[in-house]
BARO-812487 format. One record per atom (N, C-alpha, C, CB): x negated, y, z negated. Coordinates in steps of 0.2 Angstrom, whole numbers. Atoms other than C-alpha are relative to their C-alpha. Glycine has a CB too. Layout:
BEGIN
{X:X, Y:Y, Z:Z}
...
//
This chain:
BEGIN
{X:5, Y:2, Z:5}
{X:-1, Y:70, Z:55}
{X:2, Y:5, Z:-6}
{X:-7, Y:0, Z:2}
{X:-1, Y:-3, Z:6}
{X:1, Y:76, Z:37}
{X:-6, Y:2, Z:-3}
{X:5, Y:-3, Z:-5}
{X:7, Y:-2, Z:3}
{X:-12, Y:85, Z:26}
{X:-2, Y:-6, Z:-4}
{X:2, Y:6, Z:-5}
{X:2, Y:6, Z:3}
{X:-13, Y:70, Z:14}
{X:5, Y:-3, Z:-4}
{X:-6, Y:1, Z:-5}
{X:-5, Y:2, Z:4}
{X:3, Y:69, Z:5}
{X:7, Y:3, Z:2}
{X:-1, Y:1, Z:-6}
{X:-7, Y:-3, Z:-1}
{X:22, Y:71, Z:6}
{X:3, Y:0, Z:-6}
{X:4, Y:-5, Z:6}
{X:-4, Y:0, Z:6}
{X:32, Y:76, Z:-8}
{X:7, Y:4, Z:1}
{X:-4, Y:4, Z:-6}
{X:-7, Y:-2, Z:-2}
{X:51, Y:79, Z:-8}
{X:4, Y:0, Z:-7}
{X:3, Y:-4, Z:6}
{X:-4, Y:0, Z:6}
{X:62, Y:84, Z:-23}
{X:7, Y:-2, Z:2}
{X:0, Y:7, Z:-4}
{X:-7, Y:2, Z:-2}
{X:79, Y:76, Z:-22}
{X:5, Y:0, Z:-6}
{X:0, Y:-6, Z:4}
{X:-5, Y:1, Z:5}
{X:95, Y:75, Z:-33}
{X:2, Y:-8, Z:0}
{X:7, Y:5, Z:1}
{X:-2, Y:7, Z:1}
{X:100, Y:58, Z:-40}
{X:6, Y:0, Z:-5}
{X:-6, Y:-5, Z:-1}
{X:-5, Y:1, Z:6}
{X:115, Y:52, Z:-50}
{X:-2, Y:-6, Z:-4}
{X:8, Y:0, Z:3}
{X:1, Y:6, Z:4}
{X:111, Y:41, Z:-64}
{X:6, Y:-2, Z:-3}
{X:-5, Y:2, Z:-6}
{X:-6, Y:3, Z:2}
{X:125, Y:29, Z:-66}
{X:0, Y:-3, Z:-7}
{X:2, Y:-5, Z:5}
{X:-1, Y:2, Z:7}
{X:130, Y:27, Z:-84}
{X:5, Y:-5, Z:-2}
{X:1, Y:6, Z:-5}
{X:-5, Y:5, Z:0}
{X:146, Y:18, Z:-82}
{X:4, Y:0, Z:6}
{X:5, Y:1, Z:-6}
{X:-4, Y:0, Z:-6}
{X:159, Y:15, Z:-69}
{X:3, Y:6, Z:1}
{X:5, Y:-6, Z:0}
{X:-4, Y:-6, Z:-1}
{X:167, Y:32, Z:-72}
{X:-5, Y:6, Z:-2}
{X:6, Y:0, Z:-4}
{X:4, Y:-5, Z:2}
{X:152, Y:42, Z:-78}
{X:-7, Y:0, Z:3}
{X:-1, Y:-1, Z:-8}
{X:6, Y:-1, Z:-2}
{X:136, Y:48, Z:-71}
{X:-3, Y:7, Z:-2}
{X:-1, Y:-1, Z:7}
{X:3, Y:-7, Z:1}
{X:123, Y:62, Z:-74}
{X:-5, Y:1, Z:6}
{X:-4, Y:1, Z:-7}
{X:5, Y:-2, Z:-5}
{X:113, Y:72, Z:-61}
{X:-7, Y:1, Z:-3}
{X:2, Y:7, Z:3}
{X:7, Y:-2, Z:2}
{X:94, Y:73, Z:-62}
{X:-4, Y:1, Z:6}
{X:-3, Y:-6, Z:-4}
{X:5, Y:-2, Z:-6}
{X:80, Y:79, Z:-51}
{X:-5, Y:-5, Z:0}
{X:-3, Y:7, Z:-1}
{X:5, Y:5, Z:0}
{X:68, Y:66, Z:-45}
{X:-5, Y:2, Z:6}
{X:4, Y:-8, Z:2}
{X:4, Y:-1, Z:-5}
{X:53, Y:68, Z:-34}
{X:-2, Y:-6, Z:3}
{X:-7, Y:4, Z:-3}
{X:2, Y:6, Z:-4}
{X:48, Y:56, Z:-20}
{X:-7, Y:2, Z:2}
{X:4, Y:-1, Z:6}
{X:7, Y:-2, Z:-3}
{X:29, Y:56, Z:-16}
{X:-3, Y:-6, Z:4}
{X:-5, Y:1, Z:-7}
{X:4, Y:4, Z:-4}
{X:19, Y:48, Z:-3}
{X:-7, Y:2, Z:2}
{X:4, Y:-1, Z:7}
{X:7, Y:-2, Z:-2}
{X:0, Y:48, Z:0}
{X:-3, Y:-4, Z:5}
{X:-4, Y:0, Z:-7}
{X:3, Y:3, Z:-5}
{X:-9, Y:44, Z:15}
{X:-6, Y:-5, Z:-3}
{X:-3, Y:5, Z:6}
{X:5, Y:4, Z:3}
{X:-23, Y:37, Z:4}
{X:2, Y:-7, Z:-3}
{X:-4, Y:4, Z:-6}
{X:-3, Y:6, Z:3}
{X:-11, Y:24, Z:-3}
{X:6, Y:-1, Z:5}
{X:3, Y:1, Z:-7}
{X:-5, Y:0, Z:-5}
{X:-1, Y:21, Z:14}
{X:6, Y:-5, Z:-1}
{X:-3, Y:-1, Z:6}
{X:-5, Y:5, Z:0}
{X:9, Y:6, Z:9}
{X:5, Y:2, Z:-6}
{X:-3, Y:-7, Z:-2}
{X:-4, Y:-2, Z:6}
{X:17, Y:14, Z:-7}
{X:4, Y:6, Z:0}
{X:-5, Y:0, Z:-6}
{X:-5, Y:-6, Z:1}
{X:31, Y:26, Z:-11}
{X:0, Y:1, Z:-8}
{X:7, Y:0, Z:3}
{X:-1, Y:-1, Z:7}
{X:32, Y:34, Z:-29}
{X:6, Y:4, Z:-1}
{X:-6, Y:4, Z:-2}
{X:-6, Y:-3, Z:2}
{X:48, Y:39, Z:-37}
{X:-1, Y:2, Z:-7}
{X:6, Y:-4, Z:0}
{X:2, Y:-4, Z:6}
{X:44, Y:52, Z:-51}
{X:6, Y:3, Z:-3}
{X:-5, Y:5, Z:1}
{X:-5, Y:-3, Z:4}
{X:55, Y:56, Z:-65}
{X:-3, Y:4, Z:-6}
{X:4, Y:-5, Z:-3}
{X:2, Y:-3, Z:6}
{X:53, Y:69, Z:-79}
{X:0, Y:-5, Z:-6}
{X:5, Y:6, Z:-2}
{X:1, Y:5, Z:6}
{X:47, Y:61, Z:-95}
{X:6, Y:-2, Z:-5}
{X:-5, Y:3, Z:-4}
{X:-5, Y:1, Z:4}
{X:63, Y:63, Z:-104}
{X:5, Y:-5, Z:2}
{X:4, Y:7, Z:-1}
{X:-4, Y:5, Z:-3}
{X:71, Y:50, Z:-93}
{X:-3, Y:-7, Z:-2}
{X:1, Y:0, Z:7}
{X:3, Y:7, Z:1}
{X:60, Y:36, Z:-100}
{X:4, Y:-4, Z:-4}
{X:-7, Y:1, Z:-3}
{X:-4, Y:5, Z:4}
{X:68, Y:20, Z:-106}
{X:-5, Y:-2, Z:-6}
{X:2, Y:-6, Z:4}
{X:4, Y:3, Z:5}
{X:53, Y:17, Z:-118}
{X:1, Y:4, Z:-6}
{X:-8, Y:2, Z:2}
{X:-1, Y:-3, Z:7}
{X:58, Y:20, Z:-136}
{X:-6, Y:0, Z:-4}
{X:6, Y:-4, Z:-4}
{X:6, Y:0, Z:4}
{X:41, Y:16, Z:-143}
{X:-4, Y:7, Z:0}
{X:-4, Y:-5, Z:2}
{X:4, Y:-7, Z:-1}
{X:32, Y:32, Z:-136}
{X:5, Y:5, Z:2}
{X:-6, Y:-1, Z:4}
{X:-4, Y:-5, Z:-3}
{X:44, Y:46, Z:-135}
{X:-4, Y:5, Z:4}
{X:4, Y:4, Z:-6}
{X:4, Y:-4, Z:-4}
{X:38, Y:55, Z:-120}
{X:2, Y:8, Z:0}
{X:1, Y:-2, Z:7}
{X:-1, Y:-7, Z:0}
{X:37, Y:74, Z:-119}
{X:3, Y:2, Z:7}
{X:-5, Y:4, Z:-2}
{X:-2, Y:-2, Z:-6}
{X:45, Y:84, Z:-105}
{X:-5, Y:1, Z:5}
{X:4, Y:7, Z:-1}
{X:5, Y:0, Z:-4}
{X:28, Y:86, Z:-98}
{X:-3, Y:-6, Z:4}
{X:-6, Y:4, Z:-3}
{X:2, Y:6, Z:-3}
{X:25, Y:68, Z:-95}
{X:5, Y:-2, Z:6}
{X:1, Y:-6, Z:-6}
{X:-4, Y:3, Z:-6}
{X:31, Y:59, Z:-79}
{X:1, Y:-7, Z:-1}
{X:-4, Y:2, Z:6}
{X:-2, Y:7, Z:-1}
{X:39, Y:42, Z:-77}
{X:-1, Y:-2, Z:8}
{X:7, Y:-2, Z:-3}
{X:1, Y:1, Z:-7}
{X:32, Y:35, Z:-61}
{X:2, Y:-7, Z:2}
{X:-7, Y:1, Z:3}
{X:-1, Y:7, Z:-2}
{X:39, Y:19, Z:-52}
{X:-3, Y:0, Z:7}
{X:8, Y:-1, Z:0}
{X:3, Y:1, Z:-6}
{X:29, Y:13, Z:-37}
{X:2, Y:-6, Z:3}
{X:-8, Y:0, Z:-1}
{X:-2, Y:6, Z:-4}
{X:35, Y:2, Z:-24}
{X:-1, Y:1, Z:8}
{X:8, Y:-1, Z:-1}
{X:2, Y:-1, Z:-7}
{X:33, Y:-2, Z:-5}
{X:4, Y:4, Z:4}
{X:0, Y:-7, Z:2}
{X:-3, Y:-4, Z:-5}
{X:37, Y:10, Z:8}
{X:5, Y:-4, Z:4}
{X:-5, Y:4, Z:5}
{X:-4, Y:4, Z:-4}
{X:44, Y:-4, Z:18}
{X:6, Y:-2, Z:-4}
{X:-3, Y:-6, Z:2}
{X:-6, Y:1, Z:4}
{X:56, Y:-8, Z:4}
{X:5, Y:5, Z:0}
{X:-2, Y:-1, Z:-8}
{X:-5, Y:-5, Z:-1}
{X:64, Y:9, Z:5}
{X:3, Y:0, Z:7}
{X:-4, Y:7, Z:-1}
{X:-2, Y:0, Z:-7}
{X:65, Y:8, Z:24}
{X:5, Y:-5, Z:1}
{X:-6, Y:-1, Z:5}
{X:-5, Y:6, Z:0}
{X:74, Y:-9, Z:23}
{X:6, Y:1, Z:-4}
{X:-3, Y:-6, Z:-3}
{X:-6, Y:-1, Z:5}
{X:85, Y:-4, Z:8}
{X:5, Y:5, Z:3}
{X:-2, Y:1, Z:-7}
{X:-4, Y:-4, Z:-3}
{X:92, Y:10, Z:18}
{X:6, Y:-3, Z:4}
{X:-3, Y:6, Z:4}
{X:-5, Y:3, Z:-4}
{X:101, Y:-2, Z:29}
{X:3, Y:-7, Z:-2}
{X:-3, Y:-1, Z:7}
{X:-1, Y:7, Z:3}
{X:101, Y:-19, Z:20}
{X:-2, Y:0, Z:-7}
{X:-3, Y:-6, Z:5}
{X:3, Y:0, Z:7}
{X:100, Y:-24, Z:2}
{X:-7, Y:-4, Z:1}
{X:6, Y:-5, Z:-4}
{X:7, Y:2, Z:0}
{X:82, Y:-27, Z:-2}
{X:-3, Y:1, Z:-7}
{X:-4, Y:4, Z:5}
{X:4, Y:-1, Z:6}
{X:70, Y:-30, Z:-16}
{X:0, Y:-6, Z:-4}
{X:3, Y:5, Z:-4}
{X:0, Y:6, Z:5}
{X:64, Y:-43, Z:-28}
{X:-4, Y:3, Z:-6}
{X:-4, Y:-6, Z:4}
{X:4, Y:-3, Z:5}
{X:57, Y:-40, Z:-45}
{X:3, Y:6, Z:-3}
{X:-7, Y:2, Z:2}
{X:-1, Y:-7, Z:4}
{X:58, Y:-22, Z:-53}
{X:4, Y:4, Z:4}
{X:-6, Y:3, Z:-2}
{X:-3, Y:-5, Z:-4}
{X:65, Y:-12, Z:-39}
{X:4, Y:-4, Z:6}
{X:-5, Y:5, Z:4}
{X:-5, Y:3, Z:-5}
{X:81, Y:-16, Z:-28}
{X:3, Y:6, Z:3}
{X:5, Y:-4, Z:-3}
{X:-4, Y:-6, Z:-3}
{X:88, Y:-4, Z:-15}
{X:5, Y:-3, Z:5}
{X:-5, Y:4, Z:4}
{X:-5, Y:3, Z:-5}
{X:104, Y:-6, Z:-5}
{X:4, Y:6, Z:2}
{X:4, Y:-4, Z:-4}
{X:-5, Y:-5, Z:-2}
{X:116, Y:5, Z:5}
{X:6, Y:-1, Z:-4}
{X:2, Y:-1, Z:8}
{X:-7, Y:0, Z:4}
{X:132, Y:10, Z:-4}
{X:6, Y:3, Z:5}
{X:-1, Y:5, Z:-7}
{X:-6, Y:-3, Z:-4}
{X:149, Y:17, Z:2}
{X:-2, Y:7, Z:1}
{X:6, Y:0, Z:-4}
{X:1, Y:-7, Z:-2}
{X:148, Y:33, Z:11}
{X:-7, Y:1, Z:2}
{X:2, Y:5, Z:-5}
{X:7, Y:-2, Z:-2}
{X:132, Y:42, Z:14}
{X:-5, Y:-1, Z:-6}
{X:0, Y:7, Z:1}
{X:4, Y:2, Z:5}
{X:124, Y:34, Z:-1}
{X:-5, Y:-6, Z:0}
{X:4, Y:0, Z:-6}
{X:4, Y:5, Z:1}
{X:110, Y:23, Z:-6}
{X:-1, Y:-1, Z:-8}
{X:-7, Y:1, Z:4}
{X:1, Y:2, Z:7}
{X:108, Y:14, Z:-23}
{X:-7, Y:-3, Z:-1}
{X:5, Y:-5, Z:-2}
{X:7, Y:2, Z:2}
{X:91, Y:11, Z:-31}
{X:1, Y:-3, Z:-8}
{X:-5, Y:6, Z:0}
{X:-1, Y:3, Z:7}
{X:91, Y:-1, Z:-46}
{X:-8, Y:-1, Z:-3}
{X:4, Y:-7, Z:0}
{X:7, Y:0, Z:4}
{X:75, Y:0, Z:-58}
{X:1, Y:-5, Z:-6}
{X:-3, Y:7, Z:-2}
{X:-1, Y:5, Z:6}
{X:73, Y:-15, Z:-70}
{X:-7, Y:0, Z:-4}
{X:1, Y:-8, Z:3}
{X:6, Y:1, Z:5}
{X:61, Y:-14, Z:-85}
{X:2, Y:-4, Z:-6}
{X:-2, Y:7, Z:-1}
{X:-2, Y:3, Z:6}
{X:60, Y:-23, Z:-101}
{X:5, Y:3, Z:-5}
{X:-6, Y:-2, Z:-3}
{X:-4, Y:-5, Z:4}
{X:68, Y:-8, Z:-109}
{X:8, Y:0, Z:2}
{X:-3, Y:7, Z:-1}
{X:-7, Y:-1, Z:-3}
{X:84, Y:-9, Z:-98}
{X:0, Y:1, Z:8}
{X:3, Y:6, Z:-4}
{X:-1, Y:-1, Z:-7}
{X:90, Y:-6, Z:-81}
{X:3, Y:7, Z:2}
{X:5, Y:-6, Z:3}
{X:-3, Y:-7, Z:-2}
{X:93, Y:11, Z:-72}
{X:3, Y:-1, Z:7}
{X:-6, Y:5, Z:0}
{X:-3, Y:1, Z:-6}
{X:105, Y:12, Z:-58}
{X:1, Y:7, Z:3}
{X:6, Y:-4, Z:0}
{X:0, Y:-7, Z:-2}
{X:103, Y:28, Z:-47}
{X:3, Y:0, Z:7}
{X:-7, Y:2, Z:1}
{X:-3, Y:-1, Z:-7}
{X:113, Y:34, Z:-32}
{X:-3, Y:7, Z:3}
{X:8, Y:1, Z:0}
{X:4, Y:-6, Z:-4}
{X:104, Y:45, Z:-19}
{X:4, Y:1, Z:6}
{X:-7, Y:-2, Z:2}
{X:-2, Y:-2, Z:-7}
{X:110, Y:54, Z:-3}
{X:-4, Y:-4, Z:5}
{X:1, Y:8, Z:1}
{X:4, Y:4, Z:-4}
{X:104, Y:42, Z:10}
{X:-4, Y:5, Z:5}
{X:4, Y:-4, Z:4}
{X:3, Y:-5, Z:-4}
{X:100, Y:57, Z:21}
{X:-7, Y:3, Z:-3}
{X:4, Y:6, Z:2}
{X:7, Y:-3, Z:4}
{X:87, Y:64, Z:8}
{X:-5, Y:-6, Z:1}
{X:2, Y:1, Z:-8}
{X:5, Y:5, Z:0}
{X:79, Y:47, Z:8}
{X:-3, Y:-1, Z:7}
{X:3, Y:-7, Z:-3}
{X:3, Y:1, Z:-7}
{X:78, Y:45, Z:27}
{X:-4, Y:6, Z:2}
{X:7, Y:0, Z:5}
{X:4, Y:-5, Z:-1}
{X:71, Y:63, Z:28}
{X:-7, Y:-1, Z:-3}
{X:2, Y:6, Z:-2}
{X:7, Y:2, Z:3}
{X:57, Y:58, Z:16}
{X:-4, Y:-5, Z:4}
{X:1, Y:-1, Z:-7}
{X:3, Y:5, Z:-4}
{X:54, Y:42, Z:25}
{X:-3, Y:2, Z:6}
{X:4, Y:-6, Z:1}
{X:2, Y:-3, Z:-6}
{X:53, Y:51, Z:41}
{X:-7, Y:4, Z:0}
{X:5, Y:4, Z:3}
{X:6, Y:-4, Z:1}
{X:40, Y:63, Z:34}
{X:-6, Y:-4, Z:-2}
{X:1, Y:5, Z:-6}
{X:5, Y:4, Z:1}
{X:30, Y:49, Z:28}
{X:-3, Y:-3, Z:6}
{X:2, Y:-6, Z:-6}
{X:2, Y:3, Z:-6}
{X:30, Y:41, Z:45}
{X:-4, Y:5, Z:4}
{X:6, Y:-2, Z:4}
{X:4, Y:-5, Z:-4}
{X:23, Y:58, Z:52}
{X:-7, Y:0, Z:-3}
{X:4, Y:7, Z:-1}
{X:6, Y:1, Z:4}
{X:10, Y:56, Z:39}
{X:-5, Y:-6, Z:2}
{X:1, Y:0, Z:-7}
{X:3, Y:6, Z:-3}
{X:5, Y:38, Z:43}
{X:6, Y:-4, Z:3}
{X:-3, Y:-4, Z:-6}
{X:-5, Y:4, Z:-3}
{X:15, Y:30, Z:56}
{X:2, Y:-7, Z:-2}
{X:-1, Y:-1, Z:7}
{X:-2, Y:7, Z:2}
{X:25, Y:14, Z:52}
{X:-5, Y:-5, Z:4}
{X:7, Y:-1, Z:2}
{X:4, Y:5, Z:-3}
{X:14, Y:-1, Z:56}
{X:-8, Y:2, Z:1}
{X:3, Y:-2, Z:7}
{X:7, Y:-3, Z:-1}
{X:-2, Y:10, Z:56}
{X:-3, Y:0, Z:-7}
{X:0, Y:6, Z:3}
{X:3, Y:-1, Z:7}
{X:-5, Y:9, Z:37}
{X:-7, Y:-3, Z:-1}
{X:5, Y:-3, Z:-6}
{X:7, Y:3, Z:1}
{X:-20, Y:-3, Z:39}
{X:-5, Y:4, Z:2}
{X:0, Y:-6, Z:4}
{X:5, Y:-5, Z:-2}
{X:-29, Y:11, Z:48}
{X:-3, Y:5, Z:-6}
{X:2, Y:3, Z:6}
{X:1, Y:-5, Z:5}
{X:-28, Y:21, Z:32}
{X:-2, Y:-3, Z:-7}
{X:6, Y:4, Z:-1}
{X:2, Y:3, Z:6}
{X:-33, Y:8, Z:19}
{X:-7, Y:0, Z:-1}
{X:3, Y:-8, Z:1}
{X:7, Y:0, Z:2}
{X:-49, Y:9, Z:10}
{X:0, Y:-6, Z:-4}
{X:-3, Y:6, Z:-3}
{X:0, Y:6, Z:4}
{X:-51, Y:-9, Z:4}
{X:-5, Y:1, Z:-6}
{X:-2, Y:-6, Z:5}
{X:4, Y:-1, Z:6}
{X:-66, Y:-5, Z:-7}
{X:3, Y:4, Z:-5}
{X:-6, Y:2, Z:2}
{X:-3, Y:-4, Z:5}
{X:-57, Y:9, Z:-16}
{X:6, Y:-3, Z:-3}
{X:2, Y:7, Z:4}
{X:-5, Y:4, Z:3}
{X:-42, Y:-1, Z:-18}
{X:-2, Y:-5, Z:-5}
{X:5, Y:-3, Z:6}
{X:2, Y:5, Z:5}
{X:-51, Y:-15, Z:-26}
{X:-3, Y:3, Z:-6}
{X:-6, Y:-4, Z:4}
{X:3, Y:-4, Z:6}
{X:-61, Y:-3, Z:-37}
{X:6, Y:2, Z:-5}
{X:-4, Y:6, Z:3}
{X:-6, Y:-2, Z:4}
{X:-44, Y:4, Z:-43}
{X:4, Y:-6, Z:-3}
{X:5, Y:5, Z:4}
{X:-3, Y:6, Z:3}
{X:-37, Y:-13, Z:-46}
{X:-4, Y:-2, Z:-5}
{X:2, Y:-5, Z:5}
{X:4, Y:2, Z:5}
{X:-51, Y:-18, Z:-56}
{X:-2, Y:5, Z:-6}
{X:-7, Y:-3, Z:3}
{X:2, Y:-5, Z:5}
{X:-53, Y:-2, Z:-66}
{X:-7, Y:2, Z:0}
{X:2, Y:-2, Z:-6}
//
């Protein structure tokens, strides 16, 4: 069992073209209080939003299903804004789609698998329902 959260900093390659990429530090977060979700956190300077220029102190957070990450490590998975698929060698590709554009990131699959394993130690797979607080979730949804 974990304290309440899992956080892991990992390197990713932001793919800019077929021959060009840049390295960036990304944080993966998992909270037992939100057992179905994983958060992919980027420093604010990586925002695609041109309207509000973020400062370096801001974070850009993408939230998606933990099961999407688990499936995407072995098979192409995803609908909508987040797609995850295995790639050549020891890599996993994550595609993030927003109205401002698309970001394609390459991760070391081992880093993602270690994070996922740590999240399962926190809340075992298929046991998420035991950690859900439906009243709190509804209150958050309704603001």
